[in-house]
N, CA, C and O of each residue as an XYZ file, in Angstrom:
624
protein
N     -21.161      3.614     -2.093
C     -20.932      2.193     -1.949
C     -21.306      1.800     -0.535
O     -20.927      2.466      0.428
N     -22.023      0.754     -0.424
C     -22.496      0.306      0.874
C     -21.325     -0.110      1.754
O     -20.319     -0.640      1.282
N     -21.490      0.144      3.033
C     -20.462     -0.237      3.989
C     -20.247     -1.748      3.946
O     -21.208     -2.515      3.891
N     -18.993     -2.168      3.972
C     -18.673     -3.578      3.979
C     -18.536     -4.192      2.598
O     -18.176     -5.363      2.483
N     -18.815     -3.426      1.541
C     -18.658     -3.947      0.184
C     -17.198     -3.812     -0.219
O     -16.595     -2.751     -0.060
N     -16.641     -4.886     -0.736
C     -15.227     -4.892     -1.111
C     -15.028     -4.317     -2.503
O     -15.786     -4.619     -3.425
N     -14.007     -3.491     -2.649
C     -13.640     -2.939     -3.952
C     -12.286     -3.465     -4.403
O     -11.976     -3.466     -5.594
N     -11.476     -3.913     -3.440
C     -10.096     -4.286     -3.730
C      -9.774     -5.630     -3.079
O     -10.194     -5.909     -1.957
N      -9.032     -6.442     -3.794
C      -8.467     -7.674     -3.238
C      -6.956     -7.545     -3.324
O      -6.409     -7.263     -4.390
N      -6.292     -7.749     -2.210
C      -4.831     -7.648     -2.183
C      -4.239     -9.053     -2.197
O      -4.545     -9.884     -1.342
N      -3.394     -9.293     -3.179
C      -2.633    -10.534     -3.259
C      -1.189    -10.198     -2.909
O      -0.695     -9.125     -3.256
N      -0.516    -11.112     -2.224
C       0.834    -10.819     -1.765
C       1.823    -11.878     -2.232
O       1.468    -13.024     -2.504
N       3.086    -11.444     -2.315
C       4.196    -12.344     -2.622
C       5.388    -11.922     -1.785
O       5.726    -10.740     -1.720
N       6.022    -12.892     -1.146
C       7.209    -12.626     -0.329
C       8.428    -13.153     -1.079
O       8.721    -14.348     -1.044
N       9.129    -12.260     -1.752
C      10.330    -12.624     -2.513
C      11.561    -11.926     -1.942
O      12.600    -11.847     -2.597
N      11.436    -11.422     -0.720
C      12.532    -10.718     -0.073
C      13.496    -11.663      0.620
O      13.288    -12.876      0.641
N      14.559    -11.092      1.188
C      15.608    -11.910      1.805
C      15.265    -12.437      3.197
O      15.934    -13.343      3.694
N      14.240    -11.886      3.827
C      13.851    -12.333      5.160
C      12.346    -12.588      5.179
O      11.592    -11.888      4.503
N      11.904    -13.583      5.946
C      10.471    -13.877      5.992
C       9.685    -12.715      6.613
O      10.103    -12.120      7.606
N       8.566    -12.418      6.015
C       7.694    -11.359      6.517
C       6.719    -11.969      7.517
O       6.060    -12.966      7.218
N       6.625    -11.369      8.713
C       5.667    -11.893      9.691
C       4.232    -11.542      9.297
O       3.945    -10.410      8.907
N       3.348    -12.511      9.402
C       1.910    -12.337      9.201
C       1.556    -11.647      7.876
O       0.844    -10.643      7.881
N       2.039    -12.164      6.753
C       1.771    -11.492      5.476
C       0.286    -11.420      5.114
O      -0.147    -10.464      4.471
N      -0.496    -12.423      5.522
C      -1.935    -12.377      5.233
C      -2.603    -11.227      5.979
O      -3.484    -10.557      5.441
N      -2.179    -11.003      7.221
C      -2.723     -9.881      7.993
C      -2.320     -8.553      7.361
O      -3.113     -7.611      7.340
N      -1.106     -8.469      6.852
C      -0.658     -7.244      6.181
C      -1.480     -6.997      4.917
O      -1.838     -5.856      4.625
N      -1.781     -8.049      4.171
C      -2.617     -7.909      2.973
C      -4.017     -7.446      3.357
O      -4.596     -6.596      2.680
N      -4.574     -8.003      4.451
C      -5.906     -7.573      4.908
C      -5.886     -6.106      5.340
O      -6.856     -5.383      5.114
N      -4.798     -5.666      5.954
C      -4.673     -4.262      6.346
C      -4.707     -3.362      5.102
O      -5.384     -2.334      5.097
N      -3.987     -3.745      4.066
C      -4.004     -2.962      2.817
C      -5.413     -2.925      2.243
O      -5.857     -1.878      1.773
N      -6.124     -4.050      2.273
C      -7.500     -4.085      1.784
C      -8.392     -3.148      2.579
O      -9.220     -2.437      2.007
N      -8.227     -3.143      3.887
C      -9.026     -2.270      4.748
C      -8.817     -0.812      4.379
O      -9.780     -0.059      4.231
N      -7.562     -0.413      4.230
C      -7.243      0.974      3.884
C      -7.819      1.322      2.525
O      -8.479      2.350      2.370
N      -7.573      0.472      1.542
C      -8.026      0.775      0.178
C      -9.542      0.758      0.066
O     -10.119      1.610     -0.609
N     -10.194     -0.192      0.712
C     -11.654     -0.202      0.673
C     -12.217      1.080      1.287
O     -13.132      1.689      0.732
N     -11.675      1.482      2.417
C     -12.185      2.667      3.106
C     -11.891      3.958      2.335
O     -12.745      4.841      2.250
N     -10.700      4.062      1.783
C     -10.287      5.309      1.136
C     -10.662      5.383     -0.334
O     -10.761      6.476     -0.891
N     -10.869      4.249     -0.965
C     -10.963      4.243     -2.409
C     -12.280      3.763     -2.981
O     -12.583      4.058     -4.137
N     -13.066      3.040     -2.221
C     -14.283      2.430     -2.750
C     -15.235      3.462     -3.345
O     -15.796      3.232     -4.416
N     -15.423      4.570     -2.684
C     -16.322      5.601     -3.201
C     -15.813      6.173     -4.518
O     -16.604      6.496     -5.404
N     -14.504      6.300     -4.647
C     -13.931      6.794     -5.902
C     -14.190      5.818     -7.043
O     -14.475      6.231     -8.168
N     -14.091      4.531     -6.753
C     -14.383      3.533     -7.788
C     -15.831      3.652     -8.255
O     -16.117      3.601     -9.451
N     -16.730      3.809     -7.302
C     -18.135      3.922     -7.650
C     -18.393      5.177     -8.488
O     -19.104      5.121     -9.492
N     -17.821      6.292     -8.078
C     -17.986      7.540     -8.824
C     -17.414      7.438    -10.231
O     -17.906      8.083    -11.157
N     -16.382      6.630    -10.387
C     -15.769      6.467    -11.703
C     -16.556      5.514    -12.592
O     -16.137      5.219    -13.712
N     -17.703      5.027    -12.097
C     -18.548      4.171    -12.909
C     -18.126      2.725    -12.938
O     -18.508      1.986    -13.846
N     -17.346      2.307    -11.966
C     -16.883      0.918    -11.936
C     -17.917     -0.015    -11.341
O     -17.704     -1.227    -11.312
N     -19.033      0.518    -10.866
C     -20.118     -0.323    -10.381
C     -21.412      0.157    -11.021
O     -21.528      1.318    -11.413
N     -22.347     -0.711    -11.120
C     -23.669     -0.353    -11.622
C     -24.665     -0.532    -10.495
O     -24.534     -1.439     -9.674
N     -25.653      0.332    -10.462
C     -26.644      0.276     -9.390
C     -27.286     -1.119     -9.349
O     -27.717     -1.656    -10.370
N     -27.332     -1.684     -8.142
C     -27.948     -2.984     -7.987
C     -27.046     -4.158     -8.314
O     -27.471     -5.308     -8.197
N     -25.810     -3.899     -8.721
C     -24.872     -4.974     -9.046
C     -23.710     -4.950     -8.072
O     -23.436     -3.944     -7.418
N     -23.038     -6.079     -7.994
C     -21.832     -6.145     -7.176
C     -20.747     -5.289     -7.822
O     -20.672     -5.219     -9.048
N     -19.902     -4.635     -7.018
C     -18.832     -3.835     -7.593
C     -17.757     -4.720     -8.226
O     -17.573     -5.876     -7.845
N     -17.073     -4.159     -9.175
C     -15.928     -4.827     -9.774
C     -14.810     -4.823     -8.738
O     -14.401     -3.762     -8.265
N     -14.323     -5.989     -8.391
C     -13.233     -6.078     -7.424
C     -11.930     -6.134     -8.203
O     -11.714     -7.034     -9.015
N     -11.073     -5.172     -7.949
C      -9.802     -5.126     -8.649
C      -8.679     -5.517     -7.691
O      -8.793     -5.385     -6.473
N      -7.613     -5.992     -8.276
C      -6.496     -6.535     -7.503
C      -5.422     -5.482     -7.271
O      -5.139     -4.649     -8.132
N      -4.838     -5.546     -6.090
C      -3.607     -4.821     -5.772
C      -2.594     -5.880     -5.361
O      -2.870     -6.718     -4.503
N      -1.423     -5.834     -5.977
C      -0.350     -6.759     -5.630
C       0.542     -6.119     -4.580
O       1.002     -4.989     -4.745
N       0.781     -6.847     -3.507
C       1.648     -6.419     -2.419
C       2.877     -7.312     -2.470
O       2.787     -8.517     -2.235
N       4.031     -6.716     -2.780
C       5.251     -7.489     -3.007
C       6.298     -7.107     -1.959
O       6.714     -5.953     -1.862
N       6.708     -8.104     -1.181
C       7.783     -7.934     -0.201
C       9.070     -8.350     -0.910
O       9.209     -9.509     -1.300
N      10.011     -7.421     -1.081
C      11.142     -7.678     -1.973
C      12.474     -7.272     -1.364
O      12.548     -6.779     -0.239
N      13.526     -7.496     -2.148
C      14.894     -7.144     -1.755
C      15.161     -5.663     -1.997
O      14.514     -5.027     -2.829
N      16.128     -5.128     -1.253
C      16.519     -3.732     -1.427
C      16.977     -3.453     -2.859
O      16.645     -2.410     -3.422
N      17.733     -4.372     -3.448
C      18.250     -4.166     -4.802
C      17.115     -4.052     -5.818
O      17.200     -3.265     -6.762
N      16.057     -4.833     -5.626
C      14.931     -4.796     -6.554
C      14.212     -3.456     -6.481
O      13.897     -2.857     -7.509
N      13.951     -2.984     -5.252
C      13.236     -1.712     -5.108
C      14.130     -0.541     -5.542
O      13.637      0.477     -6.027
N      15.441     -0.695     -5.364
C      16.367      0.334     -5.846
C      16.290      0.438     -7.372
O      16.285      1.538     -7.923
N      16.231     -0.703     -8.044
C      16.108     -0.699     -9.499
C      14.799     -0.034     -9.933
O      14.794      0.761    -10.873
N      13.702     -0.348     -9.264
C      12.423      0.301     -9.577
C      12.509      1.808     -9.347
O      12.030      2.595    -10.164
N      13.108      2.198     -8.255
C      13.252      3.617     -7.910
C      14.092      4.342     -8.968
O      13.781      5.469     -9.351
N      15.143      3.694     -9.427
C      16.015      4.280    -10.455
C      15.267      4.414    -11.784
O      15.335      5.452    -12.443
N      14.556      3.357    -12.165
C      13.863      3.365    -13.463
C      12.665      4.307    -13.512
O      12.440      4.974    -14.522
N      11.902      4.364    -12.430
C      10.643      5.104    -12.488
C      10.654      6.445    -11.779
O       9.804      7.290    -12.059
N      11.597      6.665    -10.866
C      11.656      7.946    -10.154
C      12.985      8.657    -10.359
O      13.191      9.761     -9.854
N      13.890      8.018    -11.105
C      15.217      8.588    -11.387
C      16.007      8.860    -10.114
O      16.797      9.803    -10.057
N      15.793      8.026     -9.083
C      16.521      8.109     -7.821
C      17.286      6.813     -7.640
O      16.681      5.752     -7.488
N      18.596      6.887     -7.655
C      19.435      5.691     -7.591
C      19.739      5.314     -6.147
O      20.882      5.382     -5.696
N      18.684      4.912     -5.430
C      18.843      4.461     -4.054
C      17.656      3.592     -3.682
O      16.571      3.702     -4.252
N      17.895      2.733     -2.717
C      16.796      1.911     -2.202
C      15.882      2.800     -1.376
O      16.334      3.734     -0.712
N      14.615      2.504     -1.424
C      13.633      3.169     -0.572
C      12.837      2.078      0.135
O      12.961      0.901     -0.203
N      12.038      2.454      1.091
C      11.322      1.424      1.850
C      10.052      0.943      1.162
O       9.722     -0.240      1.242
N       9.335      1.837      0.489
C       8.060      1.456     -0.144
C       7.843      2.270     -1.413
O       8.116      3.469     -1.455
N       7.349      1.599     -2.439
C       6.945      2.242     -3.692
C       5.565      1.728     -4.075
O       5.248      0.554     -3.881
N       4.760      2.614     -4.617
C       3.429      2.244     -5.095
C       3.286      2.679     -6.541
O       3.745      3.751     -6.933
N       2.637      1.824     -7.334
C       2.399      2.109     -8.745
C       0.926      1.890     -9.048
O       0.366      0.846     -8.714
N       0.305      2.867     -9.677
C      -1.085      2.749    -10.094
C      -1.109      2.355    -11.560
O      -0.495      3.017    -12.396
N      -1.821      1.272    -11.874
C      -2.002      0.829    -13.263
C      -3.411      1.143    -13.739
O      -3.614      1.491    -14.902
N      -4.385      1.022    -12.845
C      -5.772      1.361    -13.118
C      -6.326      0.691    -14.367
O      -7.014      1.325    -15.167
N      -6.021     -0.597    -14.532
C      -6.673     -1.320    -15.632
C      -7.865     -2.094    -15.065
O      -8.166     -1.983    -13.876
N      -8.531     -2.862    -15.892
C      -9.762     -3.524    -15.461
C      -9.561     -4.552    -14.358
O     -10.462     -4.770    -13.548
N      -8.403     -5.181    -14.313
C      -8.162     -6.232    -13.326
C      -7.239     -5.798    -12.193
O      -7.534     -6.039    -11.022
N      -6.137     -5.168    -12.534
C      -5.133     -4.779    -11.535
C      -5.136     -3.268    -11.373
O      -4.876     -2.517    -12.314
N      -5.438     -2.846    -10.148
C      -5.410     -1.407     -9.895
C      -3.983     -0.907     -9.710
O      -3.624      0.150    -10.228
N      -3.162     -1.662     -8.972
C      -1.806     -1.201     -8.726
C      -0.985     -2.203     -7.944
O      -1.412     -3.325     -7.672
N       0.216     -1.753     -7.590
C       1.140     -2.601     -6.831
C       1.823     -1.771     -5.754
O       2.064     -0.575     -5.912
N       2.126     -2.452     -4.654
C       2.904     -1.878     -3.557
C       4.118     -2.779     -3.369
O       3.981     -3.989     -3.191
N       5.306     -2.181     -3.411
C       6.553     -2.909     -3.172
C       7.140     -2.422     -1.851
O       7.228     -1.219     -1.604
N       7.540     -3.369     -1.008
C       8.171     -3.033      0.270
C       9.491     -3.781      0.373
O       9.539     -5.004      0.237
N      10.568     -3.026      0.616
C      11.901     -3.603      0.801
C      12.007     -4.086      2.249
O      12.125     -3.284      3.176
N      11.961     -5.402      2.427
C      11.864     -5.957      3.775
C      13.117     -5.725      4.623
O      13.007     -5.431      5.813
N      14.289     -5.851      4.035
C      15.515     -5.641      4.807
C      15.624     -4.180      5.254
O      16.008     -3.896      6.388
N      15.286     -3.271      4.358
C      15.297     -1.843      4.715
C      14.288     -1.577      5.825
O      14.572     -0.823      6.756
N      13.115     -2.189      5.732
C      12.090     -2.020      6.764
C      12.589     -2.525      8.118
O      12.408     -1.868      9.142
N      13.216     -3.699      8.107
C      13.728     -4.263      9.352
C      14.809     -3.364      9.955
O      14.855     -3.165     11.169
N      15.666     -2.829      9.105
C      16.769     -1.985      9.578
C      16.276     -0.641     10.128
O      16.833     -0.133     11.101
N      15.237     -0.064      9.515
C      14.780      1.260      9.946
C      13.735      1.194     11.059
O      13.416      2.228     11.646
N      13.203      0.037     11.363
C      12.159     -0.084     12.389
C      12.549      0.564     13.720
O      11.730      1.285     14.289
N      13.767      0.343     14.246
C      14.120      0.968     15.521
C      14.103      2.504     15.471
O      13.826      3.160     16.476
N      14.397      3.059     14.307
C      14.379      4.527     14.151
C      13.003      5.096     14.485
O      12.892      6.190     15.038
N      11.957      4.342     14.142
C      10.579      4.776     14.396
C      10.016      4.134     15.669
O       8.823      4.231     15.955
N      10.911      3.473     16.430
C      10.517      2.780     17.668
C       9.461      1.708     17.379
O       8.509      1.537     18.141
N       9.645      1.003     16.287
C       8.735     -0.057     15.862
C       9.418     -1.414     15.919
O      10.641     -1.516     15.822
N       8.611     -2.449     16.076
C       9.080     -3.791     15.798
C       9.115     -3.938     14.275
O       8.589     -3.088     13.557
N       9.722     -4.994     13.790
C       9.734     -5.242     12.349
C       8.298     -5.348     11.823
O       7.974     -4.755     10.794
N       7.445     -6.089     12.514
C       6.062     -6.239     12.073
C       5.319     -4.898     12.051
O       4.602     -4.601     11.095
N       5.487     -4.097     13.094
C       4.822     -2.791     13.133
C       5.334     -1.869     12.022
O       4.572     -1.073     11.473
N       6.604     -1.975     11.699
C       7.148     -1.185     10.586
C       6.554     -1.654      9.265
O       6.252     -0.838      8.395
N       6.387     -2.954      9.114
C       5.745     -3.471      7.902
C       4.301     -2.971      7.815
O       3.837     -2.617      6.731
N       3.597     -2.937      8.928
C       2.229     -2.401      8.942
C       2.238     -0.936      8.495
O       1.410     -0.526      7.681
N       3.175     -0.156      9.027
C       3.259      1.268      8.675
C       3.496      1.432      7.179
O       2.875      2.282      6.541
N       4.381      0.633      6.623
C       4.704      0.750      5.206
C       3.557      0.269      4.323
O       3.328      0.829      3.251
N       2.836     -0.758      4.757
C       1.663     -1.211      3.997
C       0.617     -0.093      3.934
O       0.085      0.206      2.865
N       0.331      0.514      5.072
C      -0.641      1.612      5.107
C      -0.149      2.770      4.246
O      -0.926      3.341      3.480
N       1.112      3.119      4.359
C       1.688      4.216      3.582
C       1.537      3.944      2.074
O       1.094      4.810      1.319
N       1.906      2.745      1.658
C       1.799      2.396      0.247
C       0.366      2.385     -0.238
O       0.084      2.837     -1.348
N      -0.548      1.873      0.579
C      -1.968      1.855      0.209
C      -2.522      3.273      0.082
O      -3.304      3.557     -0.825
N      -2.119      4.153      0.984
C      -2.584      5.538      0.894
C      -2.085      6.217     -0.380
O      -2.797      7.034     -0.964
N      -0.868      5.887     -0.814
C      -0.399      6.417     -2.102
C      -1.319      5.944     -3.230
O      -1.673      6.729     -4.109
N      -1.704      4.676     -3.211
C      -2.608      4.170     -4.249
C      -3.973      4.861     -4.187
O      -4.646      5.005     -5.208
N      -4.371      5.280     -3.007
C      -5.652      5.963     -2.833
C      -5.567      7.449     -3.166
O      -6.559      8.169     -3.047
N      -4.386      7.913     -3.584
C      -4.256      9.295     -4.035
C      -3.581     10.250     -3.073
O      -3.466     11.440     -3.366
N      -3.136      9.757     -1.938
C      -2.452     10.627     -0.975
C      -0.978     10.767     -1.350
O      -0.392      9.875     -1.963
N      -0.396     11.896     -0.971
C       1.024     12.139     -1.212
C       1.583     12.960     -0.057
O       0.844     13.364      0.841
N       2.883     13.204     -0.085
C       3.527     13.948      1.003
C       4.623     14.857      0.451
O       5.715     14.950      1.012
N       4.308     15.524     -0.657
C       5.300     16.386     -1.302
C       5.403     17.763     -0.648
O       6.382     18.473     -0.877
N       4.435     18.153      0.147
C       4.518     19.421      0.871
C       4.016     19.205      2.301
O       3.473     18.148      2.622
N       4.202     20.209      3.148
C       3.896     20.064      4.575
C       2.420     19.735      4.826
O       2.111     18.892      5.668
N       1.515     20.387      4.109
C       0.082     20.145      4.302
C      -0.275     18.701      3.942
O      -0.996     18.034      4.683
N       0.230     18.220      2.804
C      -0.045     16.844      2.385
C       0.582     15.832      3.341
O      -0.019     14.799      3.634
N       1.802     16.129      3.832
C       2.450     15.230      4.799
C       1.603     15.091      6.056
O       1.431     13.992      6.582
N       1.078     16.211      6.530
C       0.258     16.206      7.744
C      -1.015     15.382      7.526
O      -1.403     14.590      8.385
N      -1.654     15.575      6.381
C      -2.874     14.823      6.061
C      -2.579     13.338      5.961
O      -3.302     12.512      6.518
N      -1.505     13.004      5.241
C      -1.172     11.592      5.055
C      -0.797     10.945      6.384
O      -1.204      9.816      6.657
N      -0.040     11.635      7.198
C       0.353     11.088      8.503
C      -0.871     10.841      9.381
O      -0.935      9.840     10.095
N      -1.839     11.754      9.326
C      -3.061     11.572     10.103
C      -3.824     10.329      9.650
O      -4.352      9.591     10.482
N      -3.886     10.093      8.344
C      -4.563      8.902      7.826
C      -3.787      7.636      8.236
O      -4.391      6.627      8.600
N      -2.452      7.696      8.175
C      -1.637      6.566      8.628
C      -1.940      6.253     10.091
O      -2.206      5.108     10.454
N      -1.893      7.295     10.922
C      -2.148      7.104     12.354
C      -3.529      6.510     12.595
O      -3.699      5.666     13.475
N      -4.516      6.947     11.815
C      -5.873      6.414     11.949
C      -5.895      4.896     11.753
O      -6.512      4.177     12.540
N      -5.232      4.415     10.717
C      -5.249      2.980     10.425
C      -4.328      2.167     11.317
O      -4.491      0.953     11.440
N      -3.361      2.828     11.940
C      -2.409      2.105     12.782
C      -2.769      2.140     14.260
O      -2.081      1.531     15.079
N      -3.832      2.841     14.608
C      -4.253      2.865     16.011
C      -4.569      1.458     16.482
O      -5.150      0.663     15.743
N      -4.184      1.151     17.720
C      -4.461     -0.200     18.244
C      -5.941     -0.490     18.391
O      -6.317     -1.582     18.818
């Protein structure tokens, strides 16, 4: 896929208890990560034809309440607790997936990582996008790889 060709469009919704700073910039960050990490995979999967524009698929970025993400975590991961970010791959023709971020949890944990609320939201957007691109952190090697990719996208 040619450099600069878009494969993903991120749409966002802020339904959480606190306003998210710069949500459009956060959506663009997710697009940057997904385009860079995922565009070649889309092409290899036959989602584009030579000489044609690629199919642009949507990723929904949802800023939500802790209770909502806890319910998702309970239903889909069998973990009865709130988490900061969840990603779901649907891989249909229009919607590739969704990223949910619990804004209150993000705001509360930001100091732990020495982040501002906005920087923590950036970290979680990148983390969620990398999950959609196929990265995981279930073992030490994968954690190291994923952290390196996060750091790459979060560099100033």
